[in-house]
VOFI-272758 format. One record per residue (C-alpha): residue in one letter; residue number from 0; x, y, z; chain. Coordinates in Angstrom, 2 decimals. Layout:
// residues N
<atom type="A" seq="NUM" x="X" y="Y" z="Z" mol="A"/>
...
***
This chain:
// residues 280
<atom type="M" seq="0" x="-19.09" y="-7.79" z="-2.03" mol="A"/>
<atom type="N" seq="1" x="-16.04" y="-8.79" z="0.03" mol="A"/>
<atom type="P" seq="2" x="-14.30" y="-11.98" z="-1.14" mol="A"/>
<atom type="Y" seq="3" x="-13.91" y="-13.10" z="2.48" mol="A"/>
<atom type="A" seq="4" x="-15.85" y="-13.69" z="5.71" mol="A"/>
<atom type="V" seq="5" x="-14.50" y="-12.83" z="9.17" mol="A"/>
<atom type="V" seq="6" x="-14.71" y="-15.89" z="11.43" mol="A"/>
<atom type="A" seq="7" x="-12.85" y="-14.52" z="14.48" mol="A"/>
<atom type="Q" seq="8" x="-11.34" y="-11.20" z="15.51" mol="A"/>
<atom type="L" seq="9" x="-9.37" y="-9.53" z="18.26" mol="A"/>
<atom type="Q" seq="10" x="-9.30" y="-5.76" z="18.79" mol="A"/>
<atom type="T" seq="11" x="-6.47" y="-3.84" z="20.50" mol="A"/>
<atom type="P" seq="12" x="-5.34" y="-0.19" z="20.53" mol="A"/>
<atom type="V" seq="13" x="-2.46" y="-1.17" z="18.22" mol="A"/>
<atom type="M" seq="14" x="-4.25" y="-3.28" z="15.63" mol="A"/>
<atom type="S" seq="15" x="-7.39" y="-5.09" z="14.60" mol="A"/>
<atom type="L" seq="16" x="-6.78" y="-8.80" z="14.02" mol="A"/>
<atom type="E" seq="17" x="-9.09" y="-10.97" z="11.92" mol="A"/>
<atom type="I" seq="18" x="-9.17" y="-14.59" z="10.85" mol="A"/>
<atom type="R" seq="19" x="-10.70" y="-14.64" z="7.37" mol="A"/>
<atom type="D" seq="20" x="-12.18" y="-17.41" z="5.25" mol="A"/>
<atom type="N" seq="21" x="-11.47" y="-16.37" z="1.67" mol="A"/>
<atom type="V" seq="22" x="-13.56" y="-17.67" z="-1.21" mol="A"/>
<atom type="I" seq="23" x="-12.38" y="-17.14" z="-4.80" mol="A"/>
<atom type="E" seq="24" x="-15.23" y="-18.28" z="-7.03" mol="A"/>
<atom type="E" seq="25" x="-13.49" y="-17.66" z="-10.32" mol="A"/>
<atom type="E" seq="26" x="-9.87" y="-17.21" z="-11.30" mol="A"/>
<atom type="G" seq="27" x="-9.07" y="-13.56" z="-11.87" mol="A"/>
<atom type="Q" seq="28" x="-7.84" y="-10.29" z="-10.47" mol="A"/>
<atom type="V" seq="29" x="-8.95" y="-8.66" z="-7.21" mol="A"/>
<atom type="L" seq="30" x="-8.21" y="-5.04" z="-6.35" mol="A"/>
<atom type="I" seq="31" x="-7.49" y="-4.19" z="-2.71" mol="A"/>
<atom type="A" seq="32" x="-7.40" y="-0.53" z="-1.65" mol="A"/>
<atom type="S" seq="33" x="-7.21" y="-0.18" z="2.12" mol="A"/>
<atom type="R" seq="34" x="-7.07" y="2.79" z="4.48" mol="A"/>
<atom type="Q" seq="35" x="-5.12" y="0.54" z="6.87" mol="A"/>
<atom type="A" seq="36" x="-1.74" y="-1.14" z="6.62" mol="A"/>
<atom type="L" seq="37" x="-2.43" y="-4.88" z="6.25" mol="A"/>
<atom type="L" seq="38" x="-0.06" y="-7.64" z="7.38" mol="A"/>
<atom type="G" seq="39" x="-1.29" y="-11.16" z="6.79" mol="A"/>
<atom type="A" seq="40" x="-0.33" y="-14.82" z="6.87" mol="A"/>
<atom type="A" seq="41" x="-1.83" y="-17.83" z="5.10" mol="A"/>
<atom type="L" seq="42" x="-3.15" y="-20.41" z="7.55" mol="A"/>
<atom type="T" seq="43" x="-4.07" y="-22.83" z="4.76" mol="A"/>
<atom type="P" seq="44" x="-2.59" y="-23.09" z="1.25" mol="A"/>
<atom type="I" seq="45" x="-3.58" y="-20.35" z="-1.24" mol="A"/>
<atom type="P" seq="46" x="-4.85" y="-21.69" z="-4.59" mol="A"/>
<atom type="D" seq="47" x="-2.40" y="-21.46" z="-7.49" mol="A"/>
<atom type="P" seq="48" x="-1.67" y="-19.29" z="-9.28" mol="A"/>
<atom type="S" seq="49" x="-1.26" y="-16.74" z="-6.48" mol="A"/>
<atom type="M" seq="50" x="0.48" y="-13.57" z="-7.62" mol="A"/>
<atom type="S" seq="51" x="0.33" y="-9.90" z="-6.63" mol="A"/>
<atom type="R" seq="52" x="1.85" y="-6.48" z="-7.21" mol="A"/>
<atom type="S" seq="53" x="1.24" y="-2.83" z="-6.52" mol="A"/>
<atom type="A" seq="54" x="-1.34" y="-1.35" z="-8.90" mol="A"/>
<atom type="L" seq="55" x="0.71" y="1.86" z="-9.09" mol="A"/>
<atom type="S" seq="56" x="3.26" y="0.53" z="-11.55" mol="A"/>
<atom type="T" seq="57" x="2.18" y="-1.55" z="-14.51" mol="A"/>
<atom type="R" seq="58" x="5.89" y="-2.10" z="-15.22" mol="A"/>
<atom type="Q" seq="59" x="6.38" y="-3.93" z="-11.95" mol="A"/>
<atom type="P" seq="60" x="6.12" y="-7.70" z="-12.51" mol="A"/>
<atom type="Y" seq="61" x="3.75" y="-9.83" z="-10.46" mol="A"/>
<atom type="G" seq="62" x="5.44" y="-11.58" z="-7.57" mol="A"/>
<atom type="K" seq="63" x="4.44" y="-14.88" z="-6.00" mol="A"/>
<atom type="V" seq="64" x="2.33" y="-14.51" z="-2.89" mol="A"/>
<atom type="G" seq="65" x="4.25" y="-16.04" z="-0.02" mol="A"/>
<atom type="D" seq="66" x="3.13" y="-17.11" z="3.44" mol="A"/>
<atom type="I" seq="67" x="3.51" y="-13.53" z="4.75" mol="A"/>
<atom type="T" seq="68" x="2.28" y="-10.49" z="2.79" mol="A"/>
<atom type="F" seq="69" x="2.02" y="-6.77" z="3.48" mol="A"/>
<atom type="I" seq="70" x="-0.11" y="-4.08" z="1.82" mol="A"/>
<atom type="P" seq="71" x="0.71" y="-0.44" z="2.64" mol="A"/>
<atom type="F" seq="72" x="-2.22" y="1.85" z="3.40" mol="A"/>
<atom type="N" seq="73" x="-3.62" y="3.83" z="0.47" mol="A"/>
<atom type="V" seq="74" x="-1.62" y="1.81" z="-2.07" mol="A"/>
<atom type="P" seq="75" x="-4.00" y="-0.06" z="-4.41" mol="A"/>
<atom type="W" seq="76" x="-2.92" y="-3.66" z="-4.86" mol="A"/>
<atom type="H" seq="77" x="-3.64" y="-6.33" z="-7.46" mol="A"/>
<atom type="F" seq="78" x="-4.06" y="-9.98" z="-6.52" mol="A"/>
<atom type="L" seq="79" x="-4.33" y="-12.84" z="-9.01" mol="A"/>
<atom type="S" seq="80" x="-5.60" y="-16.10" z="-7.63" mol="A"/>
<atom type="G" seq="81" x="-7.00" y="-19.41" z="-8.75" mol="A"/>
<atom type="R" seq="82" x="-10.38" y="-20.70" z="-7.60" mol="A"/>
<atom type="G" seq="83" x="-10.68" y="-22.10" z="-4.13" mol="A"/>
<atom type="R" seq="84" x="-10.96" y="-21.48" z="-0.41" mol="A"/>
<atom type="F" seq="85" x="-8.23" y="-20.60" z="2.05" mol="A"/>
<atom type="R" seq="86" x="-7.91" y="-19.13" z="5.53" mol="A"/>
<atom type="T" seq="87" x="-5.74" y="-16.19" z="6.54" mol="A"/>
<atom type="V" seq="88" x="-4.95" y="-14.13" z="9.62" mol="A"/>
<atom type="T" seq="89" x="-4.71" y="-10.37" z="8.97" mol="A"/>
<atom type="G" seq="90" x="-3.56" y="-7.56" z="11.22" mol="A"/>
<atom type="S" seq="91" x="-4.77" y="-4.05" z="10.32" mol="A"/>
<atom type="F" seq="92" x="-2.82" y="-1.02" z="11.54" mol="A"/>
<atom type="S" seq="93" x="-3.90" y="2.62" z="11.26" mol="A"/>
<atom type="P" seq="94" x="-1.57" y="4.95" z="9.30" mol="A"/>
<atom type="E" seq="95" x="-0.92" y="6.89" z="12.52" mol="A"/>
<atom type="T" seq="96" x="0.11" y="3.81" z="14.52" mol="A"/>
<atom type="F" seq="97" x="2.17" y="2.45" z="11.63" mol="A"/>
<atom type="A" seq="98" x="4.07" y="5.74" z="11.20" mol="A"/>
<atom type="R" seq="99" x="4.58" y="6.24" z="14.95" mol="A"/>
<atom type="V" seq="100" x="6.14" y="2.81" z="15.49" mol="A"/>
<atom type="T" seq="101" x="7.98" y="2.21" z="12.22" mol="A"/>
<atom type="R" seq="102" x="8.91" y="5.88" z="11.52" mol="A"/>
<atom type="H" seq="103" x="8.25" y="5.14" z="7.86" mol="A"/>
<atom type="R" seq="104" x="6.81" y="7.99" z="5.80" mol="A"/>
<atom type="D" seq="105" x="4.18" y="7.22" z="3.20" mol="A"/>
<atom type="D" seq="106" x="6.76" y="7.25" z="0.41" mol="A"/>
<atom type="W" seq="107" x="7.13" y="3.63" z="-0.67" mol="A"/>
<atom type="S" seq="108" x="9.89" y="2.96" z="-3.17" mol="A"/>
<atom type="E" seq="109" x="9.66" y="0.46" z="-6.03" mol="A"/>
<atom type="L" seq="110" x="12.16" y="-1.74" z="-4.17" mol="A"/>
<atom type="E" seq="111" x="10.02" y="-1.81" z="-1.03" mol="A"/>
<atom type="L" seq="112" x="6.83" y="-2.52" z="-2.97" mol="A"/>
<atom type="R" seq="113" x="8.52" y="-5.46" z="-4.71" mol="A"/>
<atom type="H" seq="114" x="9.26" y="-6.98" z="-1.29" mol="A"/>
<atom type="C" seq="115" x="5.69" y="-6.88" z="0.04" mol="A"/>
<atom type="S" seq="116" x="4.29" y="-10.04" z="-1.57" mol="A"/>
<atom type="D" seq="117" x="6.61" y="-12.56" z="0.06" mol="A"/>
<atom type="I" seq="118" x="8.06" y="-11.52" z="3.43" mol="A"/>
<atom type="R" seq="119" x="10.28" y="-14.28" z="4.76" mol="A"/>
<atom type="N" seq="120" x="10.60" y="-13.58" z="8.47" mol="A"/>
<atom type="P" seq="121" x="10.16" y="-16.51" z="10.88" mol="A"/>
<atom type="G" seq="122" x="9.45" y="-14.14" z="13.80" mol="A"/>
<atom type="I" seq="123" x="6.57" y="-12.46" z="11.97" mol="A"/>
<atom type="A" seq="124" x="5.23" y="-15.85" z="10.86" mol="A"/>
<atom type="R" seq="125" x="5.28" y="-17.32" z="14.39" mol="A"/>
<atom type="T" seq="126" x="3.70" y="-14.20" z="15.87" mol="A"/>
<atom type="L" seq="127" x="0.83" y="-14.08" z="13.37" mol="A"/>
<atom type="H" seq="128" x="0.10" y="-17.77" z="13.99" mol="A"/>
<atom type="T" seq="129" x="0.16" y="-17.16" z="17.77" mol="A"/>
<atom type="L" seq="130" x="-2.26" y="-14.26" z="17.34" mol="A"/>
<atom type="A" seq="131" x="-4.52" y="-16.43" z="15.19" mol="A"/>
<atom type="G" seq="132" x="-4.72" y="-18.90" z="18.07" mol="A"/>
<atom type="E" seq="133" x="-5.61" y="-16.13" z="20.52" mol="A"/>
<atom type="A" seq="134" x="-8.33" y="-14.80" z="18.20" mol="A"/>
<atom type="A" seq="135" x="-9.82" y="-18.26" z="17.65" mol="A"/>
<atom type="A" seq="136" x="-9.79" y="-19.18" z="21.35" mol="A"/>
<atom type="P" seq="137" x="-9.36" y="-16.06" z="23.55" mol="A"/>
<atom type="G" seq="138" x="-8.02" y="-16.63" z="27.04" mol="A"/>
<atom type="F" seq="139" x="-6.93" y="-14.57" z="30.01" mol="A"/>
<atom type="G" seq="140" x="-4.93" y="-11.54" z="28.86" mol="A"/>
<atom type="S" seq="141" x="-5.46" y="-12.17" z="25.13" mol="A"/>
<atom type="A" seq="142" x="-5.98" y="-8.49" z="24.34" mol="A"/>
<atom type="V" seq="143" x="-2.91" y="-7.42" z="26.34" mol="A"/>
<atom type="M" seq="144" x="-0.78" y="-10.09" z="24.68" mol="A"/>
<atom type="A" seq="145" x="-2.08" y="-9.11" z="21.24" mol="A"/>
<atom type="E" seq="146" x="-1.24" y="-5.45" z="21.83" mol="A"/>
<atom type="G" seq="147" x="2.37" y="-6.28" z="22.67" mol="A"/>
<atom type="L" seq="148" x="2.70" y="-8.69" z="19.76" mol="A"/>
<atom type="G" seq="149" x="1.22" y="-6.09" z="17.43" mol="A"/>
<atom type="L" seq="150" x="4.00" y="-3.67" z="18.35" mol="A"/>
<atom type="Y" seq="151" x="6.53" y="-6.46" z="17.79" mol="A"/>
<atom type="L" seq="152" x="5.12" y="-7.07" z="14.31" mol="A"/>
<atom type="L" seq="153" x="5.54" y="-3.40" z="13.36" mol="A"/>
<atom type="V" seq="154" x="9.13" y="-3.32" z="14.62" mol="A"/>
<atom type="E" seq="155" x="9.99" y="-6.47" z="12.65" mol="A"/>
<atom type="L" seq="156" x="8.28" y="-5.04" z="9.58" mol="A"/>
<atom type="A" seq="157" x="10.30" y="-1.82" z="9.88" mol="A"/>
<atom type="R" seq="158" x="13.51" y="-3.88" z="10.14" mol="A"/>
<atom type="H" seq="159" x="12.48" y="-5.88" z="7.08" mol="A"/>
<atom type="F" seq="160" x="12.21" y="-2.79" z="4.90" mol="A"/>
<atom type="A" seq="161" x="15.30" y="-1.16" z="6.42" mol="A"/>
<atom type="S" seq="162" x="17.33" y="-4.27" z="5.56" mol="A"/>
<atom type="L" seq="163" x="16.59" y="-3.91" z="1.84" mol="A"/>
<atom type="G" seq="164" x="19.34" y="-1.31" z="1.51" mol="A"/>
<atom type="D" seq="165" x="17.94" y="0.83" z="-1.31" mol="A"/>
<atom type="A" seq="166" x="21.27" y="1.85" z="-2.88" mol="A"/>
<atom type="P" seq="167" x="19.98" y="4.84" z="-4.88" mol="A"/>
<atom type="A" seq="168" x="18.78" y="6.46" z="-1.65" mol="A"/>
<atom type="R" seq="169" x="22.38" y="6.63" z="-0.41" mol="A"/>
<atom type="L" seq="170" x="23.51" y="8.78" z="-3.33" mol="A"/>
<atom type="A" seq="171" x="23.48" y="12.59" z="-3.20" mol="A"/>
<atom type="G" seq="172" x="19.83" y="13.48" z="-3.12" mol="A"/>
<atom type="L" seq="173" x="17.40" y="16.07" z="-1.85" mol="A"/>
<atom type="S" seq="174" x="17.54" y="17.20" z="1.75" mol="A"/>
<atom type="S" seq="175" x="14.79" y="15.93" z="4.03" mol="A"/>
<atom type="R" seq="176" x="13.30" y="19.45" z="4.06" mol="A"/>
<atom type="Q" seq="177" x="13.25" y="19.65" z="0.26" mol="A"/>
<atom type="L" seq="178" x="11.78" y="16.18" z="-0.13" mol="A"/>
<atom type="Q" seq="179" x="9.09" y="16.81" z="2.48" mol="A"/>
<atom type="A" seq="180" x="8.11" y="20.10" z="0.82" mol="A"/>
<atom type="V" seq="181" x="7.72" y="18.39" z="-2.56" mol="A"/>
<atom type="Q" seq="182" x="5.75" y="15.51" z="-1.09" mol="A"/>
<atom type="D" seq="183" x="3.41" y="17.77" z="0.87" mol="A"/>
<atom type="Y" seq="184" x="2.73" y="19.97" z="-2.15" mol="A"/>
<atom type="V" seq="185" x="1.99" y="17.12" z="-4.57" mol="A"/>
<atom type="R" seq="186" x="-0.30" y="15.39" z="-2.08" mol="A"/>
<atom type="E" seq="187" x="-2.29" y="18.55" z="-1.29" mol="A"/>
<atom type="V" seq="188" x="-2.38" y="20.70" z="-4.47" mol="A"/>
<atom type="S" seq="189" x="-5.88" y="21.04" z="-5.92" mol="A"/>
<atom type="G" seq="190" x="-7.18" y="22.19" z="-9.29" mol="A"/>
<atom type="K" seq="191" x="-3.86" y="21.86" z="-11.11" mol="A"/>
<atom type="Q" seq="192" x="-1.14" y="19.34" z="-11.79" mol="A"/>
<atom type="P" seq="193" x="2.31" y="20.02" z="-10.35" mol="A"/>
<atom type="T" seq="194" x="4.95" y="20.72" z="-12.98" mol="A"/>
<atom type="L" seq="195" x="8.58" y="19.72" z="-12.97" mol="A"/>
<atom type="T" seq="196" x="9.60" y="23.39" z="-13.21" mol="A"/>
<atom type="E" seq="197" x="7.70" y="24.46" z="-10.10" mol="A"/>
<atom type="L" seq="198" x="8.85" y="21.43" z="-8.07" mol="A"/>
<atom type="A" seq="199" x="12.47" y="22.15" z="-8.98" mol="A"/>
<atom type="A" seq="200" x="12.00" y="25.83" z="-8.10" mol="A"/>
<atom type="M" seq="201" x="10.61" y="24.87" z="-4.68" mol="A"/>
<atom type="C" seq="202" x="13.96" y="23.22" z="-3.99" mol="A"/>
<atom type="G" seq="203" x="16.03" y="26.04" z="-5.52" mol="A"/>
<atom type="L" seq="204" x="17.38" y="23.69" z="-8.21" mol="A"/>
<atom type="G" seq="205" x="17.42" y="23.44" z="-11.98" mol="A"/>
<atom type="R" seq="206" x="15.19" y="20.86" z="-13.60" mol="A"/>
<atom type="R" seq="207" x="17.93" y="18.32" z="-14.44" mol="A"/>
<atom type="T" seq="208" x="19.59" y="18.59" z="-11.03" mol="A"/>
<atom type="F" seq="209" x="16.22" y="18.22" z="-9.33" mol="A"/>
<atom type="M" seq="210" x="15.33" y="15.13" z="-11.39" mol="A"/>
<atom type="R" seq="211" x="18.69" y="13.51" z="-10.61" mol="A"/>
<atom type="R" seq="212" x="18.50" y="14.22" z="-6.87" mol="A"/>
<atom type="F" seq="213" x="14.85" y="13.19" z="-6.65" mol="A"/>
<atom type="K" seq="214" x="15.69" y="9.82" z="-8.24" mol="A"/>
<atom type="A" seq="215" x="18.60" y="9.37" z="-5.82" mol="A"/>
<atom type="S" seq="216" x="16.33" y="10.10" z="-2.84" mol="A"/>
<atom type="T" seq="217" x="13.32" y="8.02" z="-3.82" mol="A"/>
<atom type="G" seq="218" x="14.46" y="5.50" z="-6.43" mol="A"/>
<atom type="Q" seq="219" x="11.69" y="6.81" z="-8.72" mol="A"/>
<atom type="T" seq="220" x="11.41" y="9.34" z="-11.52" mol="A"/>
<atom type="V" seq="221" x="9.57" y="12.57" z="-10.78" mol="A"/>
<atom type="S" seq="222" x="6.85" y="11.85" z="-13.36" mol="A"/>
<atom type="G" seq="223" x="6.38" y="8.28" z="-12.14" mol="A"/>
<atom type="W" seq="224" x="6.14" y="9.36" z="-8.51" mol="A"/>
<atom type="V" seq="225" x="3.68" y="12.18" z="-9.27" mol="A"/>
<atom type="A" seq="226" x="1.48" y="9.76" z="-11.25" mol="A"/>
<atom type="E" seq="227" x="1.65" y="7.32" z="-8.32" mol="A"/>
<atom type="Q" seq="228" x="0.58" y="9.99" z="-5.83" mol="A"/>
<atom type="Q" seq="229" x="-2.31" y="11.05" z="-8.06" mol="A"/>
<atom type="A" seq="230" x="-3.44" y="7.42" z="-8.31" mol="A"/>
<atom type="I" seq="231" x="-3.33" y="7.12" z="-4.51" mol="A"/>
<atom type="R" seq="232" x="-5.39" y="10.31" z="-4.07" mol="A"/>
<atom type="A" seq="233" x="-7.82" y="9.24" z="-6.78" mol="A"/>
<atom type="T" seq="234" x="-8.27" y="5.79" z="-5.24" mol="A"/>
<atom type="A" seq="235" x="-9.10" y="7.33" z="-1.86" mol="A"/>
<atom type="L" seq="236" x="-11.62" y="9.74" z="-3.44" mol="A"/>
<atom type="L" seq="237" x="-13.25" y="6.97" z="-5.48" mol="A"/>
<atom type="R" seq="238" x="-13.46" y="4.62" z="-2.52" mol="A"/>
<atom type="D" seq="239" x="-14.45" y="7.05" z="0.23" mol="A"/>
<atom type="S" seq="240" x="-16.73" y="9.54" z="-1.54" mol="A"/>
<atom type="A" seq="241" x="-19.54" y="9.70" z="-4.06" mol="A"/>
<atom type="L" seq="242" x="-17.95" y="12.61" z="-5.94" mol="A"/>
<atom type="P" seq="243" x="-18.56" y="12.45" z="-9.71" mol="A"/>
<atom type="L" seq="244" x="-15.54" y="11.68" z="-11.89" mol="A"/>
<atom type="K" seq="245" x="-15.60" y="15.20" z="-13.33" mol="A"/>
<atom type="Q" seq="246" x="-15.10" y="16.72" z="-9.87" mol="A"/>
<atom type="I" seq="247" x="-12.34" y="14.24" z="-8.96" mol="A"/>
<atom type="A" seq="248" x="-10.64" y="15.02" z="-12.27" mol="A"/>
<atom type="F" seq="249" x="-10.79" y="18.77" z="-11.54" mol="A"/>
<atom type="T" seq="250" x="-9.40" y="18.27" z="-8.02" mol="A"/>
<atom type="L" seq="251" x="-6.42" y="16.39" z="-9.44" mol="A"/>
<atom type="G" seq="252" x="-5.81" y="18.98" z="-12.16" mol="A"/>
<atom type="F" seq="253" x="-7.08" y="17.10" z="-15.20" mol="A"/>
<atom type="S" seq="254" x="-8.83" y="19.01" z="-17.97" mol="A"/>
<atom type="S" seq="255" x="-11.58" y="16.42" z="-18.33" mol="A"/>
<atom type="A" seq="256" x="-12.98" y="13.25" z="-16.77" mol="A"/>
<atom type="S" seq="257" x="-11.87" y="11.26" z="-19.83" mol="A"/>
<atom type="N" seq="258" x="-8.24" y="12.42" z="-19.48" mol="A"/>
<atom type="F" seq="259" x="-8.35" y="11.53" z="-15.80" mol="A"/>
<atom type="A" seq="260" x="-9.82" y="8.10" z="-16.56" mol="A"/>
<atom type="S" seq="261" x="-7.09" y="7.37" z="-19.13" mol="A"/>
<atom type="A" seq="262" x="-4.31" y="8.39" z="-16.72" mol="A"/>
<atom type="F" seq="263" x="-5.84" y="6.35" z="-13.89" mol="A"/>
<atom type="R" seq="264" x="-6.07" y="3.24" z="-16.06" mol="A"/>
<atom type="R" seq="265" x="-2.42" y="3.64" z="-17.15" mol="A"/>
<atom type="S" seq="266" x="-1.34" y="3.83" z="-13.50" mol="A"/>
<atom type="T" seq="267" x="-3.48" y="1.08" z="-12.00" mol="A"/>
<atom type="G" seq="268" x="-4.79" y="-1.12" z="-14.80" mol="A"/>
<atom type="F" seq="269" x="-8.39" y="-0.33" z="-13.78" mol="A"/>
<atom type="S" seq="270" x="-10.86" y="2.31" z="-14.88" mol="A"/>
<atom type="P" seq="271" x="-12.13" y="4.67" z="-12.14" mol="A"/>
<atom type="S" seq="272" x="-15.57" y="3.04" z="-12.22" mol="A"/>
<atom type="E" seq="273" x="-14.02" y="-0.42" z="-11.84" mol="A"/>
<atom type="C" seq="274" x="-11.94" y="0.80" z="-8.91" mol="A"/>
<atom type="R" seq="275" x="-15.01" y="2.26" z="-7.21" mol="A"/>
<atom type="R" seq="276" x="-16.94" y="-0.97" z="-7.77" mol="A"/>
<atom type="R" seq="277" x="-14.26" y="-3.53" z="-6.96" mol="A"/>
<atom type="A" seq="278" x="-12.24" y="-1.95" z="-4.16" mol="A"/>
<atom type="V" seq="279" x="-12.45" y="-3.97" z="-0.94" mol="A"/>
***
């Protein structure tokens, strides 16, 4: 059951915009796992405490939910909220549209994920509030206006993440070809888990050199990134299919469903069955 009701919406080729009335009946944690990139603004105050973080890193501290929040597609997200009602406006962008406009690959760094919960950008805030007004009371040209403003939101969002200046990424790292080959392999391999040795060999590097350059390119360790990618793939399979856990475990290279379940809980804080039941 979704913890919100859609009270108005506006559809364009760039995004789907919704005004949502959110109802939190009891204080606790909500898991969001979306196939779309979500950019939202609070139209009324969110009940305290309001905290969130990516579910892919249990080491990442919860950050306060600000007036503007962003959730990348296929990245499970934890929200903690007190009881109450509040209204939001949310723009949903397909992965294809998001990548085409922002030129951002689906390789979110820890630094970027930490700056999703509270985006302080007056232009994005004003635009989302303008779009909320158009959705609530459509007028002449509302859809055309919303399409242009949707593109503006993506450009501003791309500038927001580009401005973070992830210092490790500027150190000597993997070439774009090497990094893309590693990413494609890890995201597509089936029936086995990728090993550090084979990933290093793909790049023509020794293990230590590969680990150092991978960290410089992504800001993450190889093992942490691989676990993150497996959690993303597992979340999509749990949410979008009725495959039994044993088959999902085999696809991801785990020897048993119980080993898969333990690894998934370490990565996300939820069991696979909880993820399948609670994902919205």
